[in-house]
C-alpha positions, -999 to 999 in steps of 0.1 A, spaced: 280 380 -247 265 351 -227 229 340 -230 213 345 -196 177 340 -185 175 364 -156 158 397 -166 177 428 -156 159 457 -139 151 475 -172 136 444 -187 115 437 -156 103 473 -156 95 471 -193 75 439 -188 55 453 -159 48 486 -178 35 469 -209 16 444 -188 -1 472 -170 -12 489 -202 -24 455 -215 -44 449 -184 -59 484 -179 -64 496 -215 -63 467 -240 -83 440 -222 -113 462 -214 -115 472 -251 -107 438 -266 -142 423 -271 -156 456 -285 -130 460 -312 -131 423 -321 -169 427 -327 -164 460 -346 -136 445 -367 -120 480 -370 -86 495 -362 -87 506 -326 -74 541 -332 -82 554 -297 -61 525 -282 -32 533 -306 -34 569 -295 -33 559 -258 -2 537 -266 14 566 -284 8 591 -256 26 569 -231 55 561 -255 45 525 -261 38 531 -298 65 549 -318 100 550 -332 115 557 -298 99 526 -282 113 504 -310 148 520 -307 148 514 -269 137 478 -273 161 471 -302 190 487 -283 188 459 -257 219 439 -265 203 407 -252 176 409 -278 149 401 -252 131 434 -248 110 432 -279 98 396 -273 91 406 -237 70 436 -248 52 416 -275 42 388 -251 26 412 -227 8 432 -255 -7 400 -270 -15 387 -235 -38 417 -235 -54 409 -268 -42 395 -301 -62 418 -324 -53 450 -306 -18 438 -301 -14 433 -339 -29 468 -345 -2 482 -323 27 460 -335 18 456 -372 38 486 -381 69 470 -368 71 446 -398 75 475 -422 100 491 -399 119 458 -398 121 459 -436 134 494 -436 159 485 -408 170 453 -426 174 467 -461 176 505 -459 204 530 -455 208 549 -422 194 580 -440 163 561 -451 158 548 -416 158 583 -401 136 597 -429 109 570 -431 105 552 -398 91 582 -379 65 586 -407 55 550 -401 42 559 -366 30 596 -368 27 611 -334 5 610 -303 -19 636 -317 -23 617 -349 -9 582 -349 -2 565 -382 5 529 -393 27 513 -418 24 482 -440 48 456 -453 35 442 -486 51 410 -498 26 382 -501 8 378 -534 -23 358 -545 -1 332 -563 32 338 -544 27 333 -506 52 308 -493 67 307 -528 84 341 -526 105 334 -558 72 334 -578 66 371 -571 49 388 -600 49 425 -589 75 442 -611 97 472 -606 111 489 -637 138 515 -635 138 546 -658 173 560 -658 164 593 -675 141 604 -647 157 583 -619 122 567 -613 110 532 -605 75 521 -617 58 494 -597 29 473 -610 13 443 -593 -9 431 -565 -2 422 -529 -24 401 -507 -32 400 -470 -12 431 -461 -15 442 -425 -25 478 -426 -27 477 -464 -43 507 -479 -47 526 -446 -10 529 -440 9 561 -441 40 543 -454 39 511 -475 70 490 -479 66 469 -511 88 441 -524 90 437 -561 109 418 -588 136 438 -606 150 409 -626 125 380 -628 151 357 -643 169 356 -609 139 345 -589 140 357 -553 176 370 -558 163 395 -583 139 413 -558 141 445 -540 121 465 -514 107 500 -520 92 527 -499 58 540 -511 54 575 -495 21 588 -482 -4 599 -509 15 582 -538 -8 579 -568 -15 544 -581 -16 525 -548 -50 514 -538 -61 491 -509 -92 470 -510 -119 470 -483 -108 454 -450 -109 416 -453 -131 397 -429 -110 373 -408 -114 344 -384 -92 362 -358 -71 392 -351 -102 412 -362 -91 445 -347 -61 445 -370 -67 458 -406 -58 434 -434 -64 441 -471 -52 435 -506 -31 462 -522 -30 470 -559 -2 489 -576 -11 505 -609 21 521 -624 32 535 -590 60 559 -598 87 563 -571 118 584 -570 151 565 -570 156 574 -534 127 551 -524 146 520 -533 157 506 -499 195 503 -498 200 524 -529 207 516 -566 244 510 -563 239 483 -536 211 467 -557 233 467 -589 261 450 -570 238 424 -556 222 416 -590 257 414 -606 268 388 -580 236 368 -586 241 368 -624 276 357 -619 265 328 -598 281 341 -566 270 328 -532 235 337 -522 232 365 -497 194 365 -492 167 389 -504 145 416 -490 114 397 -480 133 369 -463 156 392 -444 125 409 -429 110 376 -419 142 364 -403 144 395 -382 108 392 -371 103 355 -364 112 355 -327 91 387 -322 61 370 -339 67 339 -318 64 361 -287 30 373 -299 18 338 -301 32 332 -266 12 360 -252 -21 347 -266 -13 312 -253 -4 324 -218 -36 344 -216 -57 314 -225 -37 291 -200 -41 316 -172 -79 320 -178 -84 282 -180 -64 277 -148 -85 301 -128 -117 287 -143 -106 251 -134 -98 262 -98 -133 278 -94 -156 256 -115 -172 230 -93 -185 197 -107 -195 166 -88 -188 184 -56 -152 195 -62 -132 220 -84 -126 204 -118 -88 210 -114 -88 181 -89 -95 158 -118 -62 145 -133 -75 150 -169 -79 187 -163 -48 191 -140 -25 172 -165 -38 193 -194 -30 225 -176 5 211 -167 12 204 -203 -1 238 -213 23 255 -189 52 233 -199 47 239 -236 44 277 -231 77 278 -211 95 256 -237 83 279 -265 95 310 -246 130 295 -243 132 290 -280 119 325 -287 144 341 -263 173 320 -277 165 331 -312 160 367 -302 194 367 -284 211 350 -314 197 374 -339 207 405 -318 242 392 -313 248 381 -349 249 344 -341 241 324 -373 209 303 -373 228 272 -382 199 249 -373 170 273 -383 167 286 -347 146 316 -358 121 292 -376 121 269 -346 110 297 -323 81 308 -346 71 272 -354 70 261 -318 53 292 -304 26 292 -331 17 255 -327 17 259 -289 -7 288 -292 -31 268 -313 -29 237 -290 -31 257 -257 -61 279 -268 -79 248 -280 -73 231 -246 -85 262 -228 -118 261 -247 -121 223 -239 -115 229 -202 -142 255 -201 -165 231 -219 -197 247 -233 -188 280 -216 -156 281 -237 -176 281 -269 -194 313 -259 -182 348 -266 -188 356 -229 -154 340 -222 -123 353 -240 -108 319 -247 -131 317 -277 -115 348 -292 -80 336 -282 -87 304 -300 -96 323 -332 -67 346 -329 -41 318 -324 -47 300 -357 -30 326 -379 4 319 -362 7 286 -380 0 304 -413 14 339 -417 50 350 -419 59 314 -430 35 285 -424 45 257 -400 54 236 -431 77 263 -444 94 266 -410 100 229 -410 115 232 -445 139 259 -433 149 239 -403 154 206 -422 175 224 -449 196 240 -422 203 208 -403 208 186 -434 226 210 -457 203 195 -484 179 213 -507 148 196 -494 116 203 -513 
């Protein structure tokens, strides 16, 4: 299939539909939920009622063989607001883990439970990061021990910074099955609703994305039936045997999830950046200083030109990576990492420039660029820091194990 930039009718309709929800529902609620620092359940319910939050929505976006529908939807959601956008889309990371590592039967059983329904929406959490194993996934200390007599797995450990951690209906947890194999000895597990031994801490206070719940998760001898191992025991045993024999690396659970999600995360950063750019552009056209609109000054006009150019360049990288991922094109130059790296750094730079263009007004909560500036910073940190993305890209282009 060719890579083409014209949106078809379905994609255009999707963009307009999500944009309308973002404009009419998300934006009016954004400042309130940022201040409250709570999960915006009423907004999630409104999204579920219209079909914007749920298994069906993800299936419809993922079925687009261009790969563009999910990035398009994410950009519009986060144009509305980063925190509420993450509250709505945070569940998709756990779903991506189930999709990437699970069997078809596990996908059908667990993904609907990640979302709940319009009457009672639920959320899901993907738990991978640890206090001493963030970017260093191979140092994961959470352990999963199999008891053959009862066909049970027992998980013990701690996860950090988990979106929806503790409040999720379904948790997807990565754990080490064979520590001697490093990241190759890891697997992902479903922790069903109400499972004993899983406890989330109080919601962490954050710089940005405050409407999205983030917490540490503790696993104290969490007992799971064998059916909760994503992909199944036979597939895991085969993969571990290959790793022990020194066979070529085929990846591991956490990294597969991040590879699937990077262009979608880049699109989130794009939405925040575009919102800040548009607000700054309108402000500059209407703010009069020294007898003329400030956009008539080259310093302001050129800054806005650069902002627009960088947003469009980042979008091209995001769309390319999304298309490649959907069409099984290998990321030979780290194209997935390129998309997330560029979009994240553009979001930070553009929101900072937006605050600067507004001057003192940009520093006040009265204007949303202050919130956008706070929301943008995480995109150079989570799901692979900018430094880790550069490491992935440099290894891909050089073929060397750069450290």
